[in-house]
C-alpha positions in Angstrom: 0.0 0.0 0.0 1.4 3.4 -1.0 2.0 5.9 1.8 0.2 9.2 1.3 2.6 12.1 1.1 2.7 15.6 -0.3 4.6 15.6 -3.6 3.7 18.9 -5.2 2.6 22.4 -4.2 0.7 24.9 -6.2 1.8 28.5 -5.7 -0.6 31.5 -5.9 0.6 32.4 -9.4 -0.3 28.9 -10.7 3.1 27.4 -10.8 3.6 23.9 -9.3 6.6 23.0 -7.2 7.6 19.3 -7.1 9.3 18.2 -3.9 12.2 16.5 -5.5 15.7 17.2 -4.0 14.2 19.7 -1.6 15.4 20.1 1.9 14.0 21.8 5.0 17.1 24.0 5.1 17.4 27.8 5.8 19.6 30.2 3.9 21.3 32.8 6.0 23.6 35.8 5.9 25.1 38.2 8.5 25.6 42.0 8.7 27.8 43.8 11.3 26.5 47.0 12.7 28.8 49.3 14.7 27.1 51.6 17.2 26.4 55.1 16.0 26.2 54.2 12.3 24.4 56.6 10.0 23.9 54.2 7.0 20.4 54.5 5.5 20.7 50.9 4.2 22.9 47.9 4.9 22.9 45.1 2.3 22.7 41.4 3.4 22.9 38.2 1.4 25.3 40.1 -0.9 28.5 38.2 -0.3 29.8 34.6 -0.2 32.3 32.6 1.9 35.7 34.3 1.8 34.3 37.7 1.0 34.0 40.6 3.5 31.0 40.5 5.7 28.6 43.3 5.0 29.1 46.1 7.6 28.2 49.7 8.3 30.3 52.5 6.9 31.8 53.5 10.2 33.7 50.2 10.2 37.3 50.5 9.0 38.2 46.8 8.9 35.6 44.2 8.1 35.5 40.5 8.9 36.1 37.9 6.3 33.1 35.6 5.9 33.1 31.9 6.8 30.4 29.3 6.5 29.1 30.5 9.9 28.3 33.9 8.3 26.6 32.8 5.2 25.6 29.6 3.3 24.4 31.1 0.0 26.0 29.7 -3.1 25.7 32.9 -5.2 25.4 36.4 -3.7 22.0 38.0 -4.4 21.0 35.4 -6.9 19.9 31.8 -7.0 21.8 29.3 -9.2 20.0 27.9 -12.2 19.2 24.6 -10.4 18.4 26.2 -7.1 15.1 27.5 -5.6 13.8 28.7 -2.3 10.4 28.8 -0.7 10.5 31.1 2.3 8.0 30.3 5.0 9.5 32.6 7.7 12.2 35.3 8.1 14.1 35.0 11.3 16.7 37.4 12.8 19.4 36.2 15.2 21.1 39.1 16.9 24.5 38.8 18.6 26.3 41.6 20.6 30.1 42.1 20.8 32.7 44.7 21.5 35.1 45.8 18.8 38.7 47.1 19.1 38.0 50.6 17.8 36.4 50.2 14.4 38.3 47.0 13.5 35.8 44.1 13.5 38.2 41.3 12.9 38.5 40.7 16.6 34.8 40.6 17.7 34.4 36.8 17.6 37.5 36.2 19.8 38.2 36.7 23.5 38.7 40.5 22.9 35.1 40.8 21.6 33.4 39.1 24.5 34.4 41.6 27.3 31.0 42.1 29.0 28.8 39.7 31.0 26.1 38.1 28.9 27.8 38.6 25.5 27.1 37.7 22.8 23.5 38.0 23.9 22.2 41.6 23.4 20.6 43.7 26.2 16.9 44.3 26.1 17.5 48.1 25.7 19.9 47.6 22.7 17.6 45.1 21.1 14.7 47.5 21.4 16.8 50.3 19.8 17.6 48.1 16.8 13.9 47.1 16.5 12.9 50.7 16.6 15.4 52.1 14.1 15.7 49.3 11.6 13.4 47.9 8.9 14.0 44.8 6.8 13.1 44.6 3.1 13.3 41.8 0.6 13.1 42.4 -3.2 12.8 39.6 -5.7 13.3 40.5 -9.4 13.2 44.2 -8.4 9.8 43.9 -6.7 9.4 44.4 -2.9 7.9 41.2 -1.7 8.3 41.8 2.1 9.0 44.7 4.3 8.5 45.4 8.0 10.2 46.7 11.1 13.0 44.4 12.4 10.9 43.7 15.5 8.1 42.1 13.4 10.3 39.1 12.7 10.3 36.8 15.8 13.4 34.6 15.9 11.7 31.7 17.7 15.2 30.4 18.7 18.1 31.1 20.9 18.5 31.7 24.6 15.7 33.2 26.8 16.2 36.6 28.4 16.3 37.3 32.1 17.2 40.2 34.4 20.3 39.8 36.5 19.8 41.4 39.9 23.5 41.5 40.6 23.1 41.4 44.4 26.4 41.2 46.3 26.2 38.5 49.0 29.8 37.8 49.8 33.3 38.4 48.5 33.3 35.6 45.9 30.2 37.2 44.2 32.0 40.5 43.6 31.9 39.9 39.8 28.1 39.8 40.0 28.0 43.4 41.2 29.8 44.7 38.2 26.8 44.3 35.8 24.1 44.8 38.4 20.8 45.2 36.6 22.0 44.1 33.2 19.3 42.5 31.2 19.3 40.3 28.2 16.6 39.7 25.6 15.5 37.9 22.5 13.2 38.7 19.5 10.2 36.9 20.9 9.8 33.7 22.9 12.7 31.3 22.0 10.4 28.4 20.9 9.3 27.2 17.6 5.6 28.1 18.1 6.7 31.8 18.4 7.9 32.0 14.8 5.8 34.4 12.7 5.0 32.3 9.6 4.3 34.1 6.4 0.7 33.9 5.2 1.9 33.0 1.7 5.4 31.6 1.1 7.8 33.7 -0.8 9.4 32.1 -3.9 12.8 32.8 -5.3 13.3 30.8 -8.5 16.4 29.5 -10.3 18.6 32.4 -11.6 16.3 34.9 -10.0 18.0 37.9 -8.5 17.0 39.2 -5.0 18.0 42.0 -2.7 17.8 41.9 1.1 18.6 45.0 3.1 18.3 46.5 6.5 17.1 50.1 6.4 17.4 52.9 8.9 14.7 55.4 7.9 15.0 57.9 10.7 17.9 59.9 9.3 19.9 60.0 12.5 22.8 58.0 14.0 21.6 54.8 15.5 22.6 54.7 19.2 22.7 50.9 19.4 25.5 51.0 22.0 23.4 52.6 24.7 23.9 51.1 28.2 21.3 50.8 30.9 22.7 53.6 33.1 20.7 56.6 34.0 21.3 58.7 31.9 22.3 56.1 29.3 25.7 56.3 27.6 26.4 55.1 24.0 29.5 53.0 23.7 31.0 53.4 20.2 32.6 50.0 20.2 29.4 47.9 20.5 28.8 45.7 17.5 25.6 43.8 16.6 26.0 41.0 14.2 22.6 40.3 12.7 22.2 36.9 11.1 19.0 36.7 9.1 17.5 33.3 8.1 15.3 32.6 5.2 13.5 29.6 6.7 11.7 27.1 4.4 12.2 24.7 1.6 15.5 24.9 -0.3 16.3 23.1 -3.5 20.0 22.7 -3.4 22.1 23.6 -6.5 23.2 20.6 -8.6 27.0 20.6 -9.4 
């Protein structure tokens, strides 16, 4: 007896997708944002392994991408034998400290110099969500656009507030970051993912553009601490890894 299973899907435009050589595999790409940046837009998915990671203009030395930064086969374009059905767009935000404006060190010991890193604070995550918008174009048409906070990650560590109360001498380190909080873009569980009402399709050899936009025409104070009054640290870096989550037809070599 044959086992019932879905073998094809009909898209809203009438095209049929056959599930042959398709995987439940996301595509992802990172962008590095140094606090106080004034860029109106930051491209993403525009480089490959071995290229420079996309970064804001106030960065003097960019990181070289590895497979941890992106897994796309062709920057801003699908290969002829490759397709993607996007069911959700999911941001993953990491926080580091840079050495000046040189970002080559943020993933090493010199980049994790604060308690809680690389998890962003609630305040800095809220600033990014307030200032930034994500937009995806496919074949020069905008197919999705919303504020960064619209896209729930549905993954990663949960946030909590650290009281930092000093009880005895061995807890002295706890008092340094008293009150520091950490946060995520939504509840870190799969049911929190905001699924798209209609999947977005990127076909073989189809070009696409993914960008983060800052539409407020001011420097983005993404290095603000939780002091009163807050102080913006110019060495805080947020590396935003964005996932296109869905069905991916891998390119055939």
